[in-house]
ZAMARGU-4260 file (C-alpha; in steps of 0.2 Angstrom, whole numbers, plus 5000, padded with zeros to 4 digits):
<rodrens>
0) 5000/5000/5000 | 5005/5019/5000 | 5014/5026/5014 | 5004/5038/5024 | 5011/5054/5016
5) 5006/5047/4998 | 4989/5051/4993 | 4980/5044/4978 | 4976/5057/4964 | 4959/5064/4966
10) 4948/5059/4951 | 4938/5070/4940 | 4921/5061/4945 | 4919/5053/4962 | 4905/5045/4971
15) 4902/5041/4990 | 4890/5027/4985 | 4900/5010/4985 | 4889/5003/4972 | 4893/5017/4960
20) 4906/5014/4945 | 4914/5031/4951 | 4918/5025/4969 | 4937/5024/4973 | 4940/5017/4991
25) 4958/5023/4991 | 4953/5041/4991 | 4941/5040/5006 | 4956/5033/5016 | 4960/5052/5017
30) 4948/5067/5022 | 4943/5074/5005 | 4936/5092/5005 | 4924/5100/4991 | 4922/5119/4988
35) 4907/5123/4977 | 4905/5141/4971 | 4919/5146/4984 | 4909/5139/4999 | 4915/5123/5006
40) 4901/5110/5007 | 4900/5094/5018 | 4885/5086/5011 | 4892/5081/4994 | 4887/5064/4988
45) 4894/5065/4970 | 4904/5077/4960 | 4911/5080/4942 | 4924/5093/4941 | 4925/5094/4921
50) 4907/5096/4920 | 4905/5107/4935 | 4891/5099/4944 | 4889/5091/4962 | 4874/5080/4970
55) 4868/5083/4986 | 4853/5075/4996 | 4836/5084/4994 | 4831/5087/5012 | 4825/5071/5020
60) 4815/5064/5005 | 4820/5046/5000 | 4816/5035/4985 | 4806/5018/4987 | 4822/5009/4990
65) 4826/5020/5005 | 4840/5030/4996 | 4840/5050/4997 | 4834/5059/4982 | 4848/5069/4975
70) 4848/5086/4967 | 4861/5091/4955 | 4869/5108/4956 | 4879/5117/4943 | 4894/5128/4947
75) 4913/5128/4950 | 4919/5113/4959 | 4936/5112/4968 | 4941/5096/4977 | 4956/5095/4989
80) 4963/5084/5002 | 4962/5091/5020
</rodrens>
């Protein structure tokens, strides 16, 4: 494995959901921060830097499978390790 000071590069498209094809477990071993339109957000479930969007839960609303409904917000996305 990587030494503790080496971190994997942050991907362009990343999802928190382990069922997603865009989930990279190695990235989540470190604390990741996301800045959306110059404001740091802690509720982001998925992002895409090149397309400029994030997905966040729509309040407490869930679908029939119990997963939170997501809203896609468009803007400037910056991702960094804390």
